[in-house]
N, C-alpha and C positions, 0 to 999 in steps of 0.2 A: 328797318326790319323788312326782309323780303316777304312776299305773300305766303310762301310755303311755311315759313317759321311762324308768322303771325296766325295763320289758320290753325297750325298745330297747337299753339298756345291757347287759342280760343276753344279748340276741341277738347284739349286736356282740362282747361278750366271748367268747361261745361260738364264734363264727366265727374269732376271733383264736386262741383256744386250739387249735382244730382245724388251724390253719396254712394254710387254703386261701386266705386273702386277704392273707397277709403274704409279701413277697418281699424278702429281704436286710434284714429288720428294718423295712421300710417298708410302709405301707398304701396302698390306692388313694386317689385324690383324693376330696374331699368329694362331688363330683357322682357319681362312680362308686359310692361307698359308699352314698349315698342310694338309688341305683337297686338295688343289691344287697340293702339292708335293707328296701326297699319303704316308704320314709318320705320326708318332706320334708327339704330341706336345713336349714331353721331348727331342726327338732327334732333332726336328726342333729348339728348344730353344738352344741346344748346337751349332748347325750350325750358328744361328744368333749371338750368343756370339762370336764365332770364327771370323765371318765377321766384327763384331764391333771392336774386338781387333785388327784386321788388318786395321782398319780405313776405311772400306768400307761402314758400316752402322752406324747409330746413333739411338740407342734405347732410347726413352724418356719416362719416367714414365708417365702413364695416357695420353700420347699424341699419341704414336704409333711408328712405325718403319720408319725411313727416310734414304734416300741415304746421305752419308757423303761427296760425291764428287760433281762435277759440273753437273752430269747427267749420264744417262745410258752408254753413250759412254766412259765416264771416270771411269766407275766402276772398271774394272779389271786392276790393275796396278801391275807390278812385275819387278824384276830385271832380265833381260834376256841376259845380256852381256856375262856371263860366263856359261859354260856347266858343268864343274867339279870344285868342291871347294876343293882344296888340303889343306894340313895342314897349309901352310903359310897364306892362306886366312882366315881360321878359327882362326888362331892365331891373325891376325890383327883385326878380329871382337871382340875377347875377350879383346884385348888391348883397343879398343874403349869403350867396356862395362865397363872396370875397371875405365876408366876416366869419363864416363857418369853416370853410375848407382848410385853411392853414392850421388852425388849432386842432381840428379833428384828425388831420394827417399826422400831426405830432403825437396825438394821443394813440393813434393806431400804431405808430412806431414803438411806443412804450408798451402797449398791451397785446400786440398781435401774437397769435399762436401759429404753430407750424401749419395748421390747417388753413388759416387765413393766408399765409404766405404761399401755400400750394395753389390756392384759387387765384391769387394775384399773378403768380407765375404762369398759370394756364391762360389767363386773359392776355398777359403780355406776349406770350408765345403766339397767340392767334393774331394780335395786332401786328407783330413783326412779320408774320406770314402774309397778312393782307397787304402790308406795305411792299413786300418783295414781289408779290404776285402782280400787283397793279392791274387787277381785273376791272371790268366796267362797273361792277357794283361795289368797288372798294370803298367809296365814300359812305354808302349806306351801311355796309358791314362794319366799317371803322367806327361809325357813330354808335352803332349797337354795342360793340365791345368796349368802347370808351365808357358808355353808361355802366356796363357791368363792372368794369375795372374800378370806377370811382365809387360805386355802390358798395363794392367789396371792401374798399378802404374804410368807409364809414361803419360797416359791420364789424370790422376789426377793432374798432374802438371799444367794443363790449358794451356800448350804451345803446340799448334798443330804441329808446325814444329818439335819440339823435339820428340813428340810422333810418327810422321811419320818416322823420321829418325830411331828411335828405332825399328819400325816395319820392316824396311828394314834390319837392323842388325840381328834381330831375324830370318828373312827368310834366310839370308846368313848363319847364324849359323846352322839352322836346315838342310839346304842342305849340308853343310860341314860335319856334323855328319853323315847324311844319306849316303853320298858318301863313307865314311870310314866304314860304316856298324857297327857302335858301338855307344852306347848312354851313355855318361859319366855322364849325369845329373840325369838319372833315371834308375839305374841298379837294379838287383834283390838283391844286397847286403843289408842285413837288417840294418846294422849300418849306411850305407850311406843314405838310404831312411828315416830312423828315424831322422838323423841329418838334412836332408833337410827339413823335415816337421817342426821340431822345428824352423828352420831358417825362414820359411815362416810365422809361427805363431808370431815370434818376429817382423818381418817386418810389419805384419798387426797391431800388438799391438802398435808399435811406431807411425805408421801413424794414427791409431785411436785416440791416445792420443795427436796428433799434436806435438810430441816431435822430433824436427828436428835433434838434436844431436844424439839421440838414433837411429833414422831412418837411418842416415848416417852410423853409426857404424854397424847396423844390415845388411845393404847392403854390406858393406866391408867384414863382416864375411861370408856372403853367397857367395860372389864372390870368396873369398879366398879358400873356400872349393871346389867350382865348378871347378875353374881353376886348383887347385891342383890335382883333380881327372882326369882332361883332360891331364895334364902333365904325370901322372902316367900311363895312357892308351896310351901314345904317340900320342895323338890327337893334342896337342899344344906344341910348343917348350918351354923349361924352360925359355928362355930369355923373353918370353911374360908374364911370371908370375911376375907382378910388385911387389907383396907382398914379394915373395921370393928374388927379386932383391933389395928390400928395397927402392923402388922409391916412398917414402912417399908423395912427392910433387904432384905426379900424381893421387894418389888414396885417 
């Protein structure tokens, strides 16, 4: 996440916590928020999508922007028990993802709504643009939109508890990767980024077509490549790669 977006999210979160911009659980329009935050609407939109993916906001078409929690005091929630996320913690996160992701992706294919599909399409479009641009910050931006994409898949399951659990896992995963100062999911390696983009496109297509079997297989293929890269970069222990361990019953 670049500093500008991060600072905007922090500023917006602070304003929401203070309660000055929330009325009956609803925030002002995008245009009003952009003016209040002193930023552009495109950048504000990215911040709002990020907060929605983290389960903080609920953006409803033609209705507005709402708090997703119980109120301003419950807006910011994080996992603060640990200060450093070593390899064993990240490995455990990836173990849980291997168990959760395929089934959740299949459920998303079954239950997804047009609204979910639109948000997934938006994420995919940005990921494709990032890949084509090949800008210096492509890895960082790709990691951010990768997070939003997968969070949106879990939200499409219609299971709020599952989506919130996944948000926590993603937060743990990002902190673990950051602590080791390496990003396995979105490096500058052309073959890896090209493969990841194709996998995201297949995930989207399977969910769009409501093909549960294909969605599960696409999720498994994407996870297999991701965790293999993490093992190669010594971010995750090989024992946590269920695909390599042939623990088929788990994945």
